[in-house]
Every structure is written in structure tokens, then in C-alpha cells.
N, C-alpha and C positions, 0 to 999 in steps of 0.2 A: 335594526331602524333606518340606519344609514342606507341600506339599498331601496327604502321608501321615501328616502327627503326627496324624491323629485315628483311624486305623487302626492304630496303634503300640500295641503293649500296655504299660500305664503300670500303675503304684501309683495308686488314689484316694484322697487326702487331703482332709477338711475345710478351714475355712477355717483354723482356728487349728493345726492339724497341719502346712498348707502354709507358714504363717510363721516357724513354730519350726523349720521344715527350711531354709526361707531363710537364716534368721539363723546356724543353724550354718555351713551351706555357706557364706555372705559370709564368714565370720570367717577359714576356712580357706582363702579364694581366693586365690589369683595367676592374673593374667593378664585378660581381657575379659568383664564379666556383658552378656549382650546381653537387650534386652527389643525384642520389635516388637508395635507396637499396631496393630490393625487397625479394629474396630468404631469409628462413629462418633456412637456415644453410649454410656453407662456411666450405671446407678443407684449413686453414691457411698455409703461408710458416712453411717448417719443423723446421727452424733456431727461430724461433718466440718463445722468451721465456715463455711467457704469455702463448700462445697455446701448447706449449709442458706442464707444469704445468695444464693447464686443462685437456688435454688428460689423462693425468697420475692422475686426480683426487685430485690434489692439488691446492683447491680455493684457499687458504690464499697467494699463492704465486703467483698465477696468478694476484692478487689483488695488492700485492707489486709490481710487475713488472709495472703495469698501473699506479701507483701512481709516479715510477721511471720515467715517461714518460712526467712528466708535464713541466719540463724547455723547454725541446725540443717542444712540443707544444705551449708553449704560444710562442717563439721565432717564429714560423711558423705563428703562428696569427699574429703576430707582423709584420711580412714580408708582408704579406697581408694586413695588416692596412696601410703600408708606399706606399705602390701601388695604394691605394686607392681602393680596392677590398674588397673582403670577400668570404670565404669559407662555403658553406650551404651545411647541409646534410638531406636529408628526409628519413627518417627510416620508412617503410611499416612493422606491425606487426601483426601476426594472432595471435588467443588467443584458448587455453593454449599458452603462452611464451614457447619457446624452449628452449632445455638447452643451445645453441647454442647463442640463442639470449638474453636470462639472462646472460650470459658469457659477451656476446660484451657490452651490456649496461653499465658494469662496465668502459668499455673504454670509450665507447659513452659519459658518463656522466662528463668525466675528460676533454675530448676533448670541450665539452660545456663548462665548466669553466673555461677552458682556453682561450676562445675568438672566437671558430667557433662552430655559433649556429647549435644546431639540433632540430628537430621537428621531432613527430612521427604521422603517421596515420592508423586508423585501416584498414585492407585489406579489410572490407566492403566498403568503402569509395573506393574504385579503380576498383569495381566488373564491373562497367559499359563498363571500359577500357579493360578487359580482358575477352572479349568473346571467344577466343582462344587459348592464351597464357597468362601466366602472364605478369607483365610488367617487361620490360628488368632492366638490372643493366646497368644503364647509369650516365656518367660525361661530362658534358658540361664545358668548359673554356672558360668563358666570351660568347662574341657572336661570337667566332673564332673556334672552334671546337669542335664537339663531339663525344666523344668514346663510342662506347657498349661494354662494359667489358664482355669477354669471359669468360668462365669456362670450365673443362674437366669434364668427369662424375661422379668425385669425388667432385666435385663442386670447384675446386681449381682451380684460376687464372692462365690463359694460355695466356692472350694478352687482345687484343681488335679490334675492328674496327673503321676505322678511316673516319668520315664521314665529309666534309667539305661545304656542302651545304647549304647555309645562309638562305634558305627559312626552310629549315626541324631546322636548329637549333634555329630559330627564336619562330617557333612554338612549339617546343620539351621544351624550356624554359618557354614559357608562360603557358604550359601546369602543368610544376612542380611548376612555381611558383603561379598557381593557387590552387594547392595541396596544397603547401606550407602555404597558409591563411587560409586554411581549417585545418590545423592541429594544435598538440597541443603540445607548449614548453616542451621538455625533462624533464626539472626539475619536472613538476608537475606529468607526467607521471609515471617518474621513482620512485617517493616518494609514490604514488597510489598503481603501477600494481607492482612493481621491488624490492622494500624495504622488502613487506611480504613474497615474497618466499622463502622457502629452499633454502641452496646453491645446485646447480643441480650436478651431477655426472657428470664427466668429458666423 
């Protein structure tokens, strides 16, 4: 199903509307929210201080910003827990690790430590699902709604397509859950593959 998401009918949302709908859906959430992240590079929001530091080549400043976000991330994880839900992110990684993924992993480590679990899967493990295109960037909120996140030609987020078909949502959730079961918890991957890397250039 994941390899057919792009052909599945959906409602196109701009970035602001997507974020508003995500907020509404997660406030009503019970169960698991899945995030599948496949691309090896994104352009983050221009007002993101960690991103600004990264593109300026200030690696230490990026790490400082990520560390400063712990309290907010812990509060977000606690909110999911109060709703008897959980946010799980599956990060597909190619090797050698791109500078962007190296940078992003610093944030993902903190997110994971704050109670929103992340696992990592080598891109070779999804090749059978990528006959025509790489897997899409997907967020599934419980069993309520699937968002295919949309990006422009710079890989900057520009909105999403909302899919409400229950059968599509169920099948896509099951596929991500299967990939998750075979993926490695972030902490082991991070210590083995990321820690030894030299600081990347922004």
C-alpha cells in the first residue's frame, strides 16, 4: 500500500491547513501515530534556529538548540501518554549517511530520549517497496487519517494530501508496523553509526 499512496485520491492541503488539521486530529487521538521519513535531505523552515546554525556551519550551536527543546518534547510525550497514545517515527537511512541525516539524528536522539520512540531501517530493507518511486513521507494519526506530506523542489515542506479511506489507512499502518518490527531502536544505531562521524559541514 505505501508504494501506492501517491496514486490514492486525497485532499490537497497547504502547509498552514495541514498543521491545523494535524493539531485537531492529535488532540482527539487514541492509539499510535506513525511517521515514516524516507528522504535523505530536507530544507527546514527558515526561522528554525537549529537549521540556521547548521547551514551557517555552526554545529555546536545546532546541538545547543536541540538540547534546549527537551522540556517541550517531554511535555509533548506526556500529552500522548495521557491520551493512551504514542508517537512513533521510523527513519529510513541510506549509507553513507548524508550531512542532513547526521544533523537530524542529533534531534531524533533527544526526541527518542524524551519518550517518543524512533527506530532506524536501512534503505535496502525497503527496496522491494520502491520499484518505481521511493516511499512517500507519511504521517498516520491513529486509524483516523493519513497525511502524505508534500515538498517543493527544494524539499521544503509545503503541505500535505489528506487521505481518509479507512482501508488505505489500515493497510498503510500495518505496513509501517511491519517495517518498525524489523527496524533497530535509535540508541543502538546512533551509538554505532553516528557517534563516530566527524562533524558535518552545513
